C-alpha positions in Angstrom: 71.3 -7.4 22.6 71.6 -4.5 20.2 72.5 -1.2 21.9 70.2 1.7 21.0 73.2 4.1 21.1 74.7 2.4 18.1 73.4 4.6 15.2 74.0 4.6 11.5 76.6 7.3 12.2 78.5 4.9 14.4 78.7 2.4 11.5 79.8 5.2 9.2 82.8 5.9 11.5 84.0 2.3 11.1 83.3 1.5 7.4 85.9 3.7 5.8 88.7 2.2 7.8 87.9 -1.5 7.6 87.8 -3.3 4.3 84.5 -5.1 3.4 85.0 -8.8 3.1 82.0 -10.6 1.6 84.0 -13.8 1.8 85.8 -14.9 4.9 89.6 -14.3 4.8 92.2 -16.1 6.8 94.5 -13.6 8.5 98.2 -14.2 9.1 97.5 -14.6 12.8 95.2 -17.6 12.1 91.9 -15.6 12.7 89.1 -15.6 10.1 87.6 -12.2 9.2 84.3 -11.4 7.4 82.3 -8.3 6.8 83.9 -5.2 8.4 86.4 -7.1 10.6 84.0 -9.5 12.3 85.6 -12.6 13.8 83.1 -14.4 15.9 81.1 -16.1 13.2 83.8 -16.0 10.5 85.0 -19.4 9.2 86.4 -21.0 6.1 84.0 -20.8 3.1 81.6 -18.3 4.7 80.1 -15.7 2.5 77.7 -12.8 3.3 76.0 -9.9 1.6 76.6 -6.2 2.3 73.5 -6.1 4.4 74.8 -9.0 6.4 78.1 -7.2 6.9 76.3 -4.1 8.2 74.3 -6.3 10.6 77.5 -8.0 11.9 79.1 -4.5 12.4 76.0 -3.3 14.3 76.2 -6.5 16.5 80.0 -5.9 17.1 79.5 -2.2 17.9 76.6 -3.1 20.2 78.7 -5.5 22.1 81.4 -2.9 22.5 78.8 -0.2 23.4 77.4 -2.4 26.1 80.8 -2.7 27.7 81.4 1.0 27.4 78.2 1.6 29.3 79.9 0.2 32.3 83.5 1.2 31.7 83.0 4.9 30.9 81.8 6.9 33.9 82.1 10.4 32.4 79.0 11.9 30.7 79.3 11.6 26.9 77.4 13.3 24.1 76.1 10.9 21.5 78.9 12.0 19.1 81.5 11.4 21.7 80.0 7.9 22.5 80.0 7.0 18.8 83.7 8.0 18.4 84.8 6.1 21.5 82.8 3.1 20.5 84.4 3.0 17.0 87.8 3.5 18.7 87.3 0.7 21.2 86.0 -1.7 18.5 89.1 -0.9 16.4 91.7 -1.5 19.2 89.7 -4.2 21.1 88.1 -4.0 24.5 91.0 -5.4 26.4 93.3 -2.7 25.0 90.6 0.0 25.6 90.4 -1.0 29.2 94.1 -0.2 29.6 94.0 2.9 27.4 94.8 6.4 28.4 91.6 7.4 26.6 89.6 5.6 29.2 91.6 7.0 32.1 91.1 10.5 30.7 
């Protein structure tokens, strides 16, 4: 499910820091990436459009946002939520769960 708290501003926080891959790329760790760092549906030979990349990023950010809705108990403004969502996506949910950011 797409999370309503994922806005275009949230996507704008991620795009400058993650290269756009319109064709899947194999990483040195054996993972495939496509779009803005998407892994779940990336595979050899896969190609997408820029709009597809945005849709995959929104999907990934929604998945992270849904987890944050249960992990973060402090009240957050929309801007704070967007920043933490972009951060959690970047470092991964497992790392975020152990982070000092979450504890704070």
